[in-house]
C-alpha positions in Angstrom: 0.0 0.0 0.0 1.2 3.5 -0.8 0.1 6.1 1.8 0.0 9.8 2.6 -1.3 11.6 5.7 -5.0 11.2 5.0 -5.3 8.1 2.7 -3.8 4.9 1.5 -3.7 3.7 -2.1 -4.4 0.0 -2.6 -4.7 -2.3 -5.7 -8.2 -3.7 -5.9 -10.6 -5.4 -8.3 -13.3 -3.2 -9.7 -16.4 -5.0 -11.0 -18.7 -3.4 -13.5 -21.4 -5.3 -15.4 -19.8 -8.6 -14.4 -16.4 -7.6 -15.8 -13.3 -7.4 -13.5 -10.7 -4.7 -13.8 -7.6 -4.1 -11.7 -7.3 -0.5 -10.4 -5.9 1.6 -7.6 -8.3 2.8 -4.9 -7.8 5.4 -2.2 -8.8 4.2 1.3 -9.2 6.5 4.2 -6.6 6.1 6.9 -7.7 5.1 10.4 -5.7 5.6 13.7 -6.2 4.5 17.3 -6.0 7.4 19.7 -5.6 6.7 23.5 -7.1 9.4 25.7 -5.7 9.9 29.2 -7.2 12.0 31.9 -4.8 13.0 34.6 -2.4 10.2 33.5 -5.2 7.6 33.7 -6.3 5.8 30.5 -9.9 6.6 29.7 -10.6 5.1 26.3 -9.1 4.2 22.9 -10.8 5.7 19.9 -10.7 4.9 16.2 -10.3 8.1 14.3 -8.8 10.0 11.4 -5.2 11.2 12.0 -4.5 14.7 13.3 -6.0 17.3 15.6 -5.9 15.0 18.6 -6.1 17.8 21.1 -9.6 18.9 20.0 -10.7 15.3 19.7 -9.6 14.5 23.3 -11.1 17.5 24.9 -14.3 17.1 22.8 -14.7 13.5 23.9 -14.3 14.4 27.6 -16.8 17.3 27.3 -19.5 15.3 25.5 -19.1 12.5 28.0 -19.9 14.9 30.8 -16.5 14.7 32.4 -15.3 18.2 31.6 -17.7 21.1 32.3 -15.7 23.7 30.5 -12.3 24.9 29.4 -11.6 26.5 32.8 -11.1 23.0 34.3 -8.2 22.2 32.0 -4.7 22.5 33.4 -2.6 21.3 30.5 -2.9 19.1 27.3 0.0 17.0 25.9 -0.3 15.2 22.7 1.9 12.3 21.5 2.0 10.3 18.3 -1.0 8.1 19.2 -2.2 9.6 22.5 -3.4 12.8 24.3 -3.2 13.4 28.0 -5.5 16.0 29.5 -4.7 17.2 33.0 -7.4 19.0 35.0 -7.1 21.4 37.9 -9.3 19.1 39.9 -9.3 15.3 39.4 -12.7 15.0 37.8 -12.4 11.2 37.1 -15.4 9.5 38.5 -14.6 5.8 38.5 -18.1 4.5 38.1 -18.9 6.8 35.2 -15.6 6.0 33.4 -16.0 2.3 33.9 -19.3 2.5 32.1 -17.9 4.6 29.3 -14.9 2.4 28.8 -16.8 -0.9 28.8 -19.2 0.6 26.2 -16.6 1.8 23.8 -13.6 -0.6 24.1 -14.1 -4.3 24.1 -11.2 -6.8 24.2 -11.4 -10.2 22.5 -8.9 -12.7 21.2 -9.9 -13.6 17.7 -9.1 -17.1 16.2 -7.0 -16.4 13.1 -8.3 -18.3 10.1 -5.9 -19.3 7.3 -6.2 -20.2 3.7 -6.2 -23.9 4.7 -9.6 -23.4 6.3 -11.2 -24.8 3.1 -14.8 -24.6 4.4 -14.7 -20.8 4.1 -13.4 -20.8 0.5 -14.5 -24.0 -1.2 -18.0 -24.2 0.4 -19.1 -20.6 0.7 -19.4 -18.6 -2.5 -21.9 -16.1 -3.9 -22.2 -14.5 -7.3 -22.2 -10.7 -8.1 -25.9 -10.8 -8.7 -26.6 -11.8 -5.1 -24.4 -9.0 -3.9 -26.3 -6.4 -5.9 -29.7 -7.9 -5.0 -29.0 -7.8 -1.3 -27.9 -4.2 -1.2 -30.9 -3.2 -3.2 -33.2 -5.2 -0.8 -31.5 -3.5 2.3 -32.1 -0.1 0.7 -35.8 -1.0 0.1 -36.2 -2.0 3.7 -34.7 1.3 5.0 -38.0 3.0 5.5 -37.0 5.4 8.2 -33.9 6.5 6.2 -36.2 7.4 3.3 -38.2 9.6 5.7 -35.4 11.2 7.7 -32.1 10.6 5.9 -30.6 10.4 9.4 -30.0 6.8 10.1 -27.8 3.9 9.1 -29.0 0.5 8.0 -27.7 -3.0 8.6 -28.9 -6.5 7.6 -28.1 -10.1 8.0 -28.7 -12.3 5.0 -28.1 -15.9 3.7 -26.2 -17.0 0.7 -29.4 -17.5 -1.2 -30.1 -13.8 -1.2 -32.7 -13.6 1.6 -32.5 -11.0 4.3 -33.0 -12.6 7.7 -32.7 -9.6 10.0 -32.7 -5.8 9.5 -32.1 -2.7 11.7 -31.9 1.0 11.5 -30.2 3.4 14.0 -28.6 6.8 14.1 -25.4 5.1 15.1 -23.7 2.7 12.7 -22.3 0.8 15.6 -25.7 0.4 17.1 -27.1 -1.1 13.9 -24.4 -3.9 14.0 -25.2 -4.5 17.7 -28.9 -4.7 17.1 -28.7 -7.2 14.4 -26.1 -9.5 16.1 -28.0 -9.2 19.4 -31.2 -10.3 17.8 -29.4 -13.2 16.0 -28.0 -14.3 19.4 -31.4 -14.2 21.1 -33.1 -16.0 18.2 -30.4 -18.7 18.0 -29.6 -17.7 14.4 -26.2 -19.0 13.2 -24.1 -16.2 11.7 -21.0 -18.1 10.5 -22.8 -18.8 7.2 -24.4 -15.4 6.8 -23.6 -12.1 5.0 -23.5 -8.8 6.8 -24.9 -5.8 4.8 -24.5 -2.2 5.9 -24.9 1.3 4.6 -22.0 2.7 6.7 -18.3 3.1 6.2 -16.4 0.0 7.4 -13.9 1.0 10.0 -11.7 -1.1 12.3 -14.4 -0.7 15.0 -17.1 -2.0 12.7 -15.1 -5.0 11.4 -14.2 -6.0 15.0 -17.9 -6.1 16.0 -18.7 -8.2 12.9 -15.8 -10.5 13.7 -17.5 -11.5 17.0 -20.1 -13.3 14.9 -17.6 -15.1 12.6 -19.4 -13.7 9.5 -17.5 -14.5 6.3 -18.7 -11.8 3.9 -19.3 -8.1 4.7 -20.9 -5.8 2.0 -21.2 -2.1 2.3 -22.6 0.7 0.1 -19.9 3.0 1.5 -16.1 3.2 1.8 -13.6 1.2 3.9 -10.6 2.2 5.9 -7.1 0.8 5.6 -7.2 -0.7 9.1 -10.5 -2.5 8.3 -8.9 -3.9 5.1 -5.9 -5.2 7.0 -8.1 -6.9 9.7 -10.5 -8.4 7.2 -7.6 -9.8 5.2 -6.0 -11.2 8.3 -9.1 -13.0 9.5 -10.3 -14.2 6.1 -13.3 -11.9 5.7 -14.4 -11.0 2.2 -14.8 -7.2 2.4 -16.8 -5.4 -0.3 -17.4 -1.7 -0.5 -19.0 0.9 -2.7 -21.7 -1.6 -3.8 -24.1 0.5 -5.9 -26.1 -0.6 -8.9 -24.0 -3.2 -10.7 -20.6 -2.1 -9.3 -18.6 -3.1 -6.3 -15.0 -3.0 -5.0 -13.7 -6.3 -3.6 -10.9 -5.4 -1.1 -10.1 -8.8 0.5 -10.5 -12.5 -0.3 -12.3 -12.3 -3.7 -12.2 -16.1 -3.9 -15.8 -16.1 -2.4 -17.2 -14.1 -5.3 -17.8 -16.4 -8.4 -17.9 -15.1 -12.0 
């Protein structure tokens, strides 16, 4: 990958009208920023690079931890972190434990390899199924048509049938809603397809990895960190799926022509 401060260029396969072409695509960069409050780690955020001071202060303010600028004693930024010191230690352990557990979840993921033949030999879909499913998800997005202010997410099978669907103002919430419903209804997800209207970031792909879903399809862009993680864990990641066009970023073996 070739990179600059804001984006990363990657060789991909562009599909239009069932024809494959190699091209270079620009993928948005994604960074992990650790926020410290009075030398205590608060949270790790996935974000675009740069302007960490404003991001750190803004996060603490919207979380209700900082009441105003007058409470700040000093701010120090490093390569991947920002430490905000306050005149009074405003860290409330109960509140921060709740915030931390909501935003950052740790899990050891089993790394799949190319020798896991079930994921490549036995699970394949054609481009028509990809286009059909995205169109079906858009058709189900009734509240988005009214408000334009929500994200959509769906779980589908390889036959092109949507099993579960959700809408929410938060793209993270749409993933959680669908996977939570699948869990409660005992729906297997390791043979399903995840559809989403949102940009696929590292945070999104990590959530989807919890369900061992082999194919992720989005109408929007992907980030370089999401591409790396999807490639590492044998997830077929598809973005910019619109009409009869899609970008296959990782593991194109599951898409048959």
